[in-house]
C-alpha positions, -999 to 999 in steps of 0.1 A, spaced: -498 -431 601 -517 -458 583 -521 -493 599 -518 -509 565 -484 -523 554 -466 -501 529 -469 -516 493 -431 -518 490 -427 -539 522 -458 -561 519 -446 -582 490 -412 -586 506 -427 -599 538 -448 -625 521 -418 -645 508 -411 -664 540 -431 -679 569 -439 -657 598 -416 -657 628 -432 -664 662 -432 -636 687 -404 -654 706 -383 -655 674 -390 -619 667 -378 -610 702 -347 -630 696 -341 -612 663 -343 -578 680 -322 -590 709 -296 -602 685 -295 -569 667 -293 -549 699 -266 -573 712 -244 -561 682 -249 -525 694 -235 -530 729 -200 -524 740 -181 -552 758 -187 -535 792 -225 -535 785 -230 -499 776 -248 -489 744 -225 -479 716 -228 -443 705 -230 -455 669 -230 -489 653 -227 -501 617 -247 -533 612 -245 -556 582 -280 -570 578 -287 -597 552 -318 -600 531 -333 -627 553 -331 -604 584 -345 -575 564 -375 -596 555 -380 -606 591 -378 -569 602 -404 -560 575 -427 -587 589 -422 -575 624 -430 -539 614 -461 -549 595 -473 -571 624 -468 -542 649 -487 -519 626 -516 -544 625 -515 -548 663 -512 -511 672 -549 -502 672 -554 -530 698 -524 -521 720 -545 -512 750 -566 -543 748 -536 -565 745 -519 -549 775 -550 -554 795 -553 -591 785 -516 -598 793 -519 -580 826 -550 -601 835 -573 -572 839 
């Protein structure tokens, strides 16, 4: 898999400012929170309605993770303080 953003997603992701890592985590947490039953267990299936703004944020997140992926080991070592 290429580390470069796909052409169809790159232009979409450039329309808005980047989310911080904290904001990206909150975005994912919000989506996951909509996939959990009231008792806390994961739903077997979920239908989500996601607006265009959220799609753009997810595209940005996917592109950022692709760019970071070659350096995953180094990032983990730096965060762990090794």
